[in-house]
N, C-alpha and C positions, 0 to 999 in steps of 0.2 A: 453820396446820400446812404444815410444807414439801411441796410436790410432789415426791415421791421418783421418780427417774428411775432406770431399769435401764441405766445408762452411767456408767461411772467416769469421773472428771475425767483428761484425757489428761496433765495438768500434775504432778498430786500423787497420782493414783490413788484419791483419796476418793470415796466413795459418796454423800457430802453434796452432790447436785446438783440444781438446780431449772431450770426453764425461765426464760428470759431474753429474751423478745421474738422476733420473727419479721425475719428479713434478707431482703430482697426483691432478687433477682437479675434479669438480663434475662429467663431462661426459667424460673425455678424459685423457690420459697419456701424458705428455709432456717430451722429453727429453731435458736436460738441458747440457751446454758445459761451457768449460773453457778456456780461451785463455791464453798461456803461455807465451805471450808477454806483455801484460798488466795485466795480472792476473784478468781480470773482466769476469765475469760469463754471460750467456745468454741462452736462449731456442729457440727452433724450432716451437715455437707456432706460428701459420700462422696469425692468425687475432687477433689484439688487444681486451682486454675487453670481449672476447669471452669464454663461459665456455662449448661450444660445438665444436667438429672439424671442420675446415674449410669446409671441402668436404660435411658435413651435411648442414651447413648453406648455402653454395652456391648452391649446387644442388637443396635444397628446394625451394630456391628464383627461381631457373630456372624453377622447375616444376609449381610453380604459375604463372609464366610468360608466361608458354606454355597454360595459360587459365584455369586451373584447379582452383576448389574453394579452400578456405583455408581448408574446411573439406577433400576435396580430397587430396589435397597437404599434410595433415597430414597422411593420409592413406598409401600414396605413400612413405613417408619418412620411416614409420614404416614398410612396407614391405621391403623397400630396406636396411635401417640400422638398422632394429630390435631394434627401439628405439620410444617411443611414445613421440612426441613433443607438449608440450600444444599449443594450437592455439593463445593464446595470444603471446608467444614467437615466432611464424611464423610471426605474426603481426608485432612484434617489429623489426625483421630482414629487412621484406621487407621495414619498414619505414626507418631503419638505413641506408639502401643502395639505398634508392630512388633517390637520386641524380646522381647516376652512373649506376644504373639499371633502365633507364627511361621508359623502354616500359611498366612498369605497369601502366602508364597514358592512355595506348592505349589498353590494353588487353580486355576491355569490348567490344569495337568497334571490335577487331580482332575476336572474338569469334563469330561475326555475320558473319564472312567470313569462319571460319573454325574451326571444334571442336580441342580440344587440341592435340588428337593423329594424326591430319592432318594438323597442323599449319605449321610445317616444312616439306618439301619434301626433302628426302635424298636417294641418290643412289651411288653407288660405281663405278667409271670409271676406267676400265682397260687400262690406258694409260702408257704403259711401265712399270709404277708401278701404284698402286692403289691411286685413288684420292677420297677423299669422297665430292662429290657436294652436296651443300645443298642450298635450295631455301626456303625462309620465305614467303609463298604464301600470307598470310594476310597483313604482313607488306608491300608487294610490292603493294597491292591495297591500302594501307593507305598513301603512299608516292607517288602516281601518280600524285598527283597534284603539286609536286615540279617541274616537267619537262612540257614543251608542250605536248599535246596529241599524236601528230605524234611522237616526240621523244621518249616518253614513250612507245608507241607502238611498235616501231623498238627495243627498248631493251628488252622488255619483250617478243617479238617473238624470239629472239636468246637465251634467259634464257630457255624459254619453249622447244625448239628445243633440247637443249643440251642432255637431257636424252634419245632421241629418236633415232630410227635406221637411220633417214635422216640425221643426224649430222656426219661429216666425222672423227669419232673416229679412223680409220685407219692411219690418219695423225700423230697420236700422238704415233705411234708404229714403231720402226725400219722396213725398208722396207726388209732388207736381214737379215739373222743370222749374217753375218760378220759386219754388221752396229750395233755397241754396243750402239752408243747414238745419239739422235737427235739434232739438233741444238737449244739449249735452250735459252730463252731470257734473263736467267741468265748470260750467256756466252758473251753477246754482249758487244762490247767495239766500241764506236765511238765518235768523237770530238762534242761537243754541243756549242750552242750559248751562249754568256753571258746572264743570266738570274737570276731572283730572287728565291733563296731557302730559305725559313722561317723556322726557328726552333721556335716552340711553345709548350705548353701545352694543350693537346686535351684530351676529355672525353675517346678516344681510350688507353690512357695512364693507366688510373684508370681501366678500363675493362681488360686489359691485366694484370695488376697487379692482380686482383681477379682471372682471367682465369688460370694463372700460378698456382695458389694454386692447381689446380684439376688435374695437369699434375704430374703424378708419376716418370717420366724419362725426360731427356733433349728432347728426340726424340719425345714425346707426346706434346711438349710445342705449336707448331703450331695449331694442332687440338683443343686442351684445349682452346686456347685463340678465336680460330674462333667458337667453339660450344658456349662459353659463349657470345661472342658478337652477334651473330646471334639470340639467345634467349632474351637476356636482354636489348640491346640498342633499340634506334627507328629509326635508318636509315640503318642498315646493312640489306641487302635484300639477298644476296647470297655469297657463299663461294667456293673456289677451281673451279673457272670459267675458263675452258680450252678456249685459245685463239691461233690464229696462223696468221702469216703474210706471204703473198706469193710474189713471184718475181713481179707479176702483182700489186699487193698492192704497192710496193716499188716504180716501175715504175711510177705509179699514183701520188705519193707523191712527186716524184722527179719533175715530169712534173708540179706540182703546186708550184713548188719553194722552196721546202723543203730542207734543208740541211741535207740529210741523207746517210751517207757513209756505205752501207751495202752489197757493190758488192762482197766481200770477203767471204761472208757466204753462205751457203747452206740453201735453201730454201725448204719447208716452215720452219719459225722460230716458234717454238712453247713455250707455257707456261701455267701456272696456276695462276690466280689471287687470291691472299689469301682471301680478302675481298671486297667487292662491296657494295657502299653505295650510298644513294640518298638523297641530302639534298642542301638547299639554291640554288636551280635551277642547281645544278652541279651533275655529276656522278663521284664518288670518287673512285679511284683505291688505295687501301692499301696493303702493303706487310708488314708482321711481321718479324723483324729482330732482333734477340738477339744482344745486344750490338749495338744498331742502330747508336749510335754516332761514331762508329769505322767504318762503312762502307759507301759507296756512291752507292745507288740504282736508280741514275737517268736514267742511259741508260736502266736498265731492266724494270723500271717502264714506260719510255717514249714508249718502244717496245710494252708494255702491251697496252698502250693507243692507239697507232697507229693500233695495231692488232684488238682492240675491235672496234674501229672507223671504220675498214674496213668491219669487220664482220657485223656490225648493220646500217652501211651507216649513222653513225652520223659524226659530226665535232669533229676534235681534241680539238676545243675549248670548247666543251660540258664536257670535262675531267679534273680534278685535281687528281694529284697523292700525296702520300705520303708512306714513310716508319716509322715504329715505334717500340718500345718495351715498358717496362712499365714505362720508365722515360723520354724517348727522343721523338718526333715527328717532322719530317722535310717534308715540303709540298711545292709543286711547280705546275706550269702549265705546261704539256709537250709540249704545241704548242709553248711557248717561247722557249724551249731548242732546237727546230730543225727549226725554222721559224724564218725570219726576214721581218716584215711588211713594205712592200713597199708602 
């Protein structure tokens, strides 16, 4: 009986795949496979032309981009992976992935704000389930000139408030034992206006592709992508940002002429934004969706934008939304989805 593998053939996409021996590299063992449909072989080698496992390469780059020196990065890698990597090899990895892991250009400035161990603030939020809220403190300072000072201050005040006791964490938990679930942004459905949804290639695709190499299971994909982006790109400032939309918020938008049919939903409507970025004068709300080309996240992301606009007292026009995976990126302006200019 054929040893079934949950990995399609990269040549013909057939699922009729079986293991076909081990390929021994200098610093790694690679599983080979053979496709019974086209008889071609392939391997599960994560990164092309690499003699080290992907987890070592990518975690080493992340360590460097947290602000550690090359020597410190070498020591951290030796401690974690029990192998001494030549400094020249680490240099070559940083250079090889510099077009994707762009934060290396700003790390010297970032170190002036926070030491490596304090670069990213992380805490677990007990919101019905556990969410890992992350805030890149140094990057937030580096990108603040992308927004007018008042808008940046409003956004930062909200992000800083999240891990404190003054944040209404109870909103993200069922009020009663018999109330199994809250109204989640991902469940919201409403009609939108005609608007432009653009499909494009974005750096987030390449970052997700690398981050996915660090996920051991499908369950870990979101966190792996988030961790890699907040550490290695130049614009991701926070991950797993809790937001909520109240009945008063909805009434406000309706009073301003928004076409928002949410009357049948129990409020508050809650959610957690996967990735928050600041670039090109806008605040970008991103959601990682495996097989992004097969889903439509407009309602969910528009709800996120309305909720974050309400919480920060910013205008909806200040936000841009997108959902993505390692190959697809769909973006739109949430304002255009729920408001017709008069």
